[in-house]
C-alpha positions as CSV (number, residue, x, y, z in Angstrom):
1,M,7.5,-48.2,9.8
2,T,5.7,-47.8,13.0
3,F,3.9,-44.9,11.6
4,I,2.6,-47.1,8.6
5,K,1.5,-49.8,10.9
6,G,-0.5,-47.2,13.0
7,C,-2.1,-45.9,9.9
8,W,-3.4,-49.4,9.0
9,R,-4.5,-50.0,12.3
10,Y,-6.7,-46.6,12.1
11,W,-8.1,-47.5,8.5
12,L,-9.0,-51.0,9.8
13,Q,-11.2,-49.6,12.6
14,A,-12.6,-47.1,10.5
15,A,-13.5,-49.8,8.1
16,F,-15.1,-51.6,10.6
17,L,-17.4,-48.9,11.7
18,L,-18.3,-48.2,8.2
19,V,-19.3,-51.8,7.6
20,T,-21.3,-52.2,10.8
21,T,-23.2,-48.8,10.7
22,C,-23.6,-47.5,7.3
23,L,-23.6,-50.7,4.9
24,P,-25.5,-53.9,4.9
25,L,-23.3,-55.3,7.6
26,Q,-22.2,-58.2,5.6
27,A,-18.5,-59.0,4.7
28,A,-17.6,-59.4,0.9
29,T,-17.8,-62.9,-0.2
30,A,-15.9,-62.6,-3.6
31,G,-12.2,-63.4,-3.8
32,A,-10.0,-66.2,-2.6
33,G,-9.7,-66.3,1.4
34,A,-12.4,-63.7,1.7
35,E,-14.4,-63.9,5.0
36,P,-17.9,-65.6,5.0
37,E,-20.9,-63.6,4.5
38,R,-22.3,-62.2,7.9
39,K,-25.6,-60.1,8.6
40,W,-27.3,-59.2,12.0
41,V,-29.4,-62.3,13.3
42,D,-31.2,-62.2,16.6
43,A,-29.3,-64.3,19.5
44,W,-31.8,-63.5,22.2
45,A,-35.0,-61.6,22.5
46,V,-38.3,-61.6,24.6
47,S,-41.8,-60.5,24.0
48,Y,-43.2,-57.4,25.7
49,L,-46.4,-56.8,27.2
50,P,-48.2,-54.1,29.2
51,T,-47.7,-54.4,32.9
52,T,-51.9,-54.9,33.3
53,I,-52.5,-58.5,32.7
54,N,-55.8,-59.9,32.7
55,G,-57.0,-56.7,34.0
56,T,-55.0,-56.8,37.0
57,P,-51.9,-54.3,37.5
58,Q,-48.9,-56.2,38.2
59,T,-46.3,-55.1,40.9
60,V,-43.1,-53.7,39.4
61,P,-40.1,-51.8,40.8
62,T,-39.9,-48.0,40.3
63,F,-36.3,-47.1,39.3
64,H,-34.8,-43.7,40.3
65,D,-31.0,-42.9,40.1
66,Q,-30.3,-46.8,39.9
67,T,-28.4,-49.2,37.8
68,L,-30.2,-52.3,36.2
69,R,-28.0,-55.1,35.2
70,L,-29.8,-57.6,33.0
71,N,-28.4,-61.0,32.1
72,M,-29.1,-62.9,28.9
73,F,-28.3,-66.5,27.7
74,L,-27.4,-66.1,24.0
75,K,-28.4,-68.4,21.4
76,L,-26.1,-67.4,18.8
77,G,-22.4,-66.4,18.6
78,G,-20.9,-63.7,16.4
79,T,-18.2,-61.1,15.9
80,A,-19.9,-58.1,17.2
81,L,-23.2,-57.3,18.8
82,R,-25.9,-54.5,19.2
83,V,-28.9,-54.2,21.8
84,K,-32.3,-53.1,21.3
85,L,-34.0,-50.8,23.8
86,T,-37.9,-50.6,24.0
87,S,-40.6,-48.3,25.2
88,R,-43.5,-50.4,23.5
89,F,-46.5,-49.9,25.4
90,S,-45.2,-47.0,27.4
91,T,-46.9,-43.6,27.7
92,H,-43.7,-41.8,29.1
93,L,-40.1,-40.7,27.8
94,L,-37.6,-43.5,28.8
95,V,-34.4,-41.7,29.7
96,I,-31.3,-43.6,29.9
97,G,-28.2,-42.0,31.4
98,S,-26.0,-44.7,30.4
99,A,-25.7,-48.0,29.0
100,H,-23.0,-51.0,28.8
101,V,-22.7,-54.5,27.6
102,A,-20.1,-56.8,28.6
103,L,-19.7,-60.9,29.1
104,R,-21.1,-62.0,32.4
105,R,-18.6,-63.6,34.7
106,A,-19.2,-67.1,35.8
107,A,-20.0,-67.7,39.4
108,G,-20.7,-71.0,40.5
109,T,-23.4,-72.8,38.5
110,T,-25.8,-70.0,38.2
111,G,-23.8,-66.9,37.6
112,G,-24.0,-63.6,39.3
113,P,-24.0,-59.9,39.1
114,D,-20.5,-59.4,38.0
115,I,-18.8,-59.1,34.6
116,V,-15.6,-59.8,32.6
117,A,-13.8,-56.4,33.3
118,E,-12.0,-56.3,30.0
119,T,-15.0,-57.1,27.9
120,D,-17.0,-54.1,29.1
121,Q,-18.0,-51.6,26.5
122,A,-20.4,-48.6,26.7
123,L,-23.4,-48.5,24.4
124,T,-24.1,-45.6,22.2
125,F,-27.2,-44.6,20.3
126,A,-26.3,-42.7,16.9
127,G,-23.2,-41.9,18.7
128,A,-24.4,-40.6,22.1
129,K,-23.9,-42.3,25.3
130,A,-27.4,-40.9,26.8
131,L,-30.7,-41.8,25.4
132,K,-34.0,-40.1,25.5
133,L,-36.5,-42.7,23.9
134,E,-40.1,-41.6,23.1
135,A,-43.0,-43.5,24.4
136,G,-43.8,-46.6,21.9
137,K,-40.6,-46.6,20.1
138,E,-37.8,-49.1,20.0
139,I,-34.0,-48.3,19.2
140,W,-30.8,-50.4,18.2
141,S,-27.6,-49.4,19.7
142,D,-24.6,-48.9,17.7
143,P,-22.7,-52.0,16.9
144,V,-19.9,-52.8,19.3
145,E,-16.9,-55.2,18.7
146,L,-17.5,-57.8,21.3
147,A,-17.0,-61.4,20.1
148,V,-19.6,-63.7,21.8
149,E,-19.9,-67.6,21.7
150,Q,-23.1,-69.3,21.4
151,H,-24.8,-70.2,24.8
152,Q,-22.8,-67.6,26.7
153,D,-24.2,-65.2,29.0
154,I,-23.9,-61.3,28.7
155,A,-24.9,-58.5,30.9
156,V,-26.7,-55.3,29.7
157,S,-26.4,-52.4,32.3
158,L,-28.7,-49.5,32.3
159,F,-28.5,-46.2,34.4
160,L,-32.0,-44.9,35.0
161,P,-31.1,-41.3,36.6
162,E,-35.0,-40.3,36.5
163,T,-38.1,-41.6,38.5
164,T,-39.1,-44.6,36.0
165,T,-42.0,-46.9,36.8
166,P,-42.1,-49.5,33.7
167,E,-45.4,-49.7,31.9
168,A,-44.3,-52.9,29.9
169,F,-42.1,-55.7,30.9
170,H,-41.4,-59.5,30.3
171,P,-42.5,-61.1,33.7
172,V,-40.7,-64.6,33.3
173,G,-37.2,-64.0,32.7
174,L,-35.6,-67.2,34.3
175,K,-32.8,-65.1,35.2
176,T,-31.6,-63.1,38.1
177,N,-31.4,-59.5,37.5
178,Y,-29.8,-56.7,39.8
179,M,-30.2,-53.4,40.8
180,T,-28.1,-50.8,42.7
181,V,-28.2,-47.2,43.5
182,G,-26.1,-44.7,41.2
183,D,-24.5,-45.1,37.9
184,H,-22.4,-48.4,37.9
185,C,-22.9,-49.5,34.5
186,G,-19.2,-50.0,33.9
187,D,-18.4,-51.9,37.3
188,A,-16.9,-55.2,37.0
189,T,-18.2,-55.9,40.6
190,F,-21.9,-55.2,41.0
191,Q,-22.9,-54.7,44.4
192,P,-26.9,-55.0,44.6
193,G,-28.8,-53.1,47.3
194,S,-30.7,-55.1,49.9
195,A,-34.4,-55.5,49.7
196,G,-35.9,-55.5,46.3
197,S,-32.5,-55.4,44.4
198,R,-33.2,-58.6,42.4
199,T,-35.8,-59.6,39.9
200,T,-36.6,-62.1,37.3
201,M,-38.3,-59.7,35.1
202,Y,-37.1,-58.0,32.1
203,F,-37.4,-54.1,31.4
204,F,-36.3,-51.9,28.6
205,V,-34.3,-54.5,26.9
206,S,-36.0,-56.6,24.2
207,G,-33.3,-57.8,21.9
208,V,-29.6,-58.7,21.2
209,Q,-28.5,-59.2,17.6
210,V,-25.0,-60.4,16.6
211,L,-22.9,-60.2,13.5
212,A,-23.4,-64.0,12.3
213,P,-23.0,-66.1,9.1
214,A,-25.6,-65.1,6.9
215,N,-26.8,-68.5,6.2
216,T,-27.7,-68.8,10.1
217,K,-31.2,-70.1,10.8
218,V,-33.7,-68.9,13.3
219,I,-36.1,-71.0,15.2
220,V,-38.8,-68.9,16.6
221,T,-41.1,-70.6,19.6
222,L,-44.3,-68.5,19.7
223,G,-46.6,-69.4,22.7
224,D,-47.8,-68.9,26.3
225,S,-46.4,-69.5,29.6
226,I,-45.5,-73.0,28.9
227,T,-43.4,-71.8,25.9
228,D,-42.1,-69.0,28.3
229,S,-41.4,-72.0,30.7
230,A,-42.9,-70.7,33.8
231,A,-42.3,-72.9,37.1
232,A,-38.7,-73.7,35.6
233,A,-35.8,-73.1,38.0
234,N,-34.2,-69.7,37.5
235,D,-30.7,-69.1,36.3
236,I,-29.9,-72.6,34.7
237,N,-31.3,-72.2,31.3
238,A,-34.1,-74.7,31.9
239,A,-36.9,-73.5,29.5
240,W,-37.5,-76.1,26.7
241,P,-36.4,-73.8,24.0
242,D,-33.3,-73.6,25.8
243,V,-32.8,-77.3,26.1
244,L,-33.5,-77.5,22.4
245,S,-30.9,-74.9,21.6
246,N,-28.4,-76.7,23.5
247,R,-28.9,-79.7,21.4
248,L,-28.8,-78.1,18.0
249,P,-25.2,-77.8,17.7
250,A,-25.4,-81.7,17.3
251,L,-26.6,-81.2,13.8
252,K,-24.2,-82.4,11.1
253,K,-23.4,-80.1,8.2
254,S,-25.7,-77.5,9.3
255,A,-25.7,-73.8,9.3
256,P,-25.7,-72.0,13.0
257,V,-29.1,-72.1,14.5
258,S,-30.5,-69.7,16.9
259,V,-33.7,-70.4,18.9
260,I,-35.6,-67.3,19.9
261,N,-38.2,-67.6,22.7
262,M,-41.7,-65.6,22.3
263,G,-43.6,-67.0,25.0
264,I,-45.8,-64.8,27.1
265,G,-47.3,-66.0,30.3
266,S,-51.4,-66.2,30.1
267,N,-51.3,-65.1,26.4
268,R,-54.0,-66.1,23.9
269,L,-53.4,-67.0,20.0
270,A,-56.7,-65.3,18.9
271,S,-59.4,-64.6,21.2
272,S,-58.1,-61.7,23.4
273,D,-55.3,-59.2,23.9
274,A,-55.7,-59.4,27.8
275,A,-52.2,-60.6,28.3
276,G,-50.2,-59.0,25.6
277,P,-51.2,-59.0,21.9
278,A,-52.5,-62.3,21.0
279,G,-50.5,-64.5,18.9
280,L,-52.1,-63.5,15.7
281,N,-51.6,-59.9,16.5
282,R,-47.8,-60.2,17.3
283,L,-47.0,-62.6,14.6
284,E,-45.4,-60.1,12.4
285,D,-43.4,-58.4,15.0
286,D,-42.2,-61.6,17.0
287,V,-41.7,-64.0,14.1
288,L,-42.3,-62.7,10.4
289,S,-40.2,-59.5,10.6
290,R,-37.1,-61.2,12.1
291,P,-34.2,-62.1,9.8
292,N,-33.6,-65.6,8.6
293,V,-36.4,-67.3,10.3
294,S,-36.7,-70.9,8.9
295,H,-39.0,-72.6,11.5
296,L,-41.9,-71.4,13.7
297,I,-42.8,-74.0,16.6
298,L,-46.5,-73.0,17.6
299,L,-47.6,-74.2,21.2
300,E,-50.5,-71.8,21.9
301,G,-54.2,-72.2,22.6
302,I,-54.8,-73.6,25.9
303,N,-55.5,-69.9,27.3
304,D,-58.0,-69.2,24.5
305,I,-60.0,-72.4,25.7
306,S,-59.7,-71.8,29.6
307,Y,-59.8,-68.0,29.7
308,E,-62.4,-67.5,26.7
309,Q,-64.0,-70.7,26.1
310,I,-63.2,-70.3,22.3
311,P,-64.9,-73.1,20.1
312,A,-62.4,-75.5,18.8
313,E,-63.1,-74.4,14.9
314,K,-62.1,-71.0,15.8
315,L,-58.7,-72.0,17.3
316,I,-58.1,-74.2,14.3
317,A,-58.9,-71.2,12.1
318,A,-56.3,-69.4,13.8
319,Y,-53.7,-72.1,13.4
320,E,-54.8,-72.0,9.9
321,Q,-53.9,-68.4,9.6
322,V,-50.5,-68.7,11.2
323,I,-49.8,-71.3,8.8
324,A,-50.7,-69.6,5.8
325,R,-48.8,-66.3,6.9
326,A,-45.7,-68.2,7.7
327,H,-45.8,-70.4,4.5
328,A,-46.1,-67.2,2.5
329,Q,-42.5,-66.2,3.7
330,G,-41.0,-69.7,3.1
331,I,-41.2,-70.4,7.0
332,K,-41.9,-74.0,8.0
333,V,-44.5,-74.4,10.9
334,I,-44.3,-77.0,13.7
335,G,-47.4,-77.7,15.6
336,A,-47.3,-79.0,19.3
337,T,-50.1,-80.6,21.0
338,L,-51.8,-78.9,24.1
339,L,-50.8,-80.4,27.3
340,P,-53.1,-82.2,29.7
341,I,-55.1,-79.9,32.0
342,Q,-57.1,-82.5,34.4
343,N,-56.7,-81.5,38.3
344,S,-55.9,-77.9,37.3
345,R,-57.7,-74.7,37.6
346,K,-58.3,-74.9,33.7
347,D,-60.0,-78.5,34.0
348,T,-63.8,-78.4,33.3
349,P,-65.6,-80.9,30.9
350,A,-66.3,-78.4,28.1
351,N,-62.7,-77.3,28.0
352,E,-61.3,-80.7,27.7
353,V,-63.5,-81.5,25.0
354,T,-62.1,-78.6,23.0
355,R,-58.6,-79.3,24.1
356,Q,-59.0,-82.9,22.4
357,A,-60.6,-81.7,19.4
358,V,-57.9,-79.3,18.8
359,N,-55.2,-82.0,19.5
360,K,-57.0,-84.5,17.0
361,W,-56.9,-81.8,14.5
362,I,-53.0,-81.0,15.1
363,R,-52.2,-84.7,14.8
364,E,-54.4,-85.5,11.6
365,S,-55.0,-82.5,9.5
366,H,-51.5,-82.6,8.0
367,Q,-51.6,-78.7,7.9
368,F,-48.2,-78.3,9.8
369,D,-45.0,-79.2,8.4
370,A,-44.2,-81.4,11.6
371,I,-45.7,-82.2,14.9
372,L,-44.5,-82.4,18.5
373,D,-46.6,-84.4,20.7
374,F,-45.9,-82.8,23.7
375,E,-48.8,-84.0,25.4
376,K,-47.7,-87.5,25.2
377,V,-44.3,-86.5,26.6
378,V,-45.6,-85.3,30.0
379,Q,-48.8,-87.2,30.4
380,D,-49.5,-89.6,33.3
381,P,-49.3,-93.2,31.9
382,E,-51.9,-94.0,34.5
383,N,-54.2,-91.2,33.5
384,P,-53.4,-89.6,30.1
385,L,-55.7,-86.4,31.1
386,R,-53.2,-85.3,33.6
387,I,-49.5,-84.2,33.7
388,R,-47.4,-86.5,35.5
389,K,-47.3,-85.9,39.3
390,D,-43.6,-85.8,39.5
391,L,-43.3,-83.5,36.3
392,T,-45.7,-80.4,37.6
393,G,-46.7,-78.6,40.6
394,D,-50.1,-77.2,39.4
395,Y,-51.0,-79.7,36.7
396,V,-50.7,-76.8,34.0
397,H,-47.0,-76.1,33.9
398,P,-44.2,-78.5,33.7
399,N,-41.4,-78.2,36.2
400,T,-37.8,-78.2,35.4
401,E,-37.7,-82.1,34.5
402,G,-40.9,-81.7,32.4
403,Y,-39.4,-78.9,30.4
404,R,-36.2,-81.1,29.8
405,L,-38.2,-84.0,28.7
406,M,-40.1,-81.6,26.2
407,G,-36.8,-80.0,24.8
408,E,-35.2,-83.4,24.6
409,S,-38.1,-85.1,22.8
410,I,-37.8,-82.9,19.7
411,P,-36.4,-84.7,16.7
412,L,-33.5,-82.6,15.3
413,N,-33.8,-83.7,11.9
414,I,-36.8,-81.7,11.2
415,F,-34.7,-78.6,11.2
416,E,-32.3,-80.1,8.6
């Protein structure tokens, strides 16, 4: 009898590996009591860009014989997961000595570098624990059996045995990530080094997918530093897309929803690739090619106006192109008004005229499926041309409270 039970356990494990690596990654739906259909859906992602922004090389750490532990706030739960490593925008081979994933151990209100030991699992790539990823390529890890909950933190640890200076990154991560000398990917207690052992940037990992119900909806927020939520507090999931995500479980009789943040600081929608590919150029990779995208929230254009002095009609034409391409795939597009800029470095009479013209079109053209009037959420009632003093530090970016108000202002019924 023990032998028979052991055989069944072996075949069940083999079946899981077959389903999650060779087949379409969906459970059968036929038959009474069958598990619901499942597929790979994005639970976390960031958009990468070269480490030269607006013509200026950015300061990034150089890794050698070090472990990098990256923390991520998952927007979707699932029964298994896989991790995407990226070498986009790079010109050199990326060498990974080992990689692990685990649940992050809670430590106070902001977390820390440690993981839940019993959840730690080594990541493999086509069965191999080490990886040499060619320049410009991306790769998904093999699936691992690790059940995760929505709005839970995980940690991905990478051992970088060779001298590696990143040529691409995501600079505004809003999470503290940790580094230490040697291969400590599987260590439950992680001891960072001293100086330079922490960063809020992301390197090498660009996505996490979970095996989730096939009817899951994905909302992608495409934009610049305001969507990225620069100037928000770190480690408390304070970005406005995070605030929105935390509210979405309140939807009644709805499929699970994942909110994926594709914001990039200084990014333009149409006029330049000086801070990563412009929104139009990354629309396919960051939005349209993702599984199960039902809605796109577009908040982008102020950098086209302030850096490139783009005319309103050209920015409007870019919006129309985004709407047409998304609608062609059945994705609803929600437009957000551009925030006030008075008292900021972007504030000129010409820029303000363009911003006002663009916002008027967003509100009155009826081209978008819905409108989020973020301008009105954060504007100063005594001077509507600027952001409220208590909601900003530079009159461009809201602070944590400003992002909270933005995320809470979004009517949930537009996603039903």
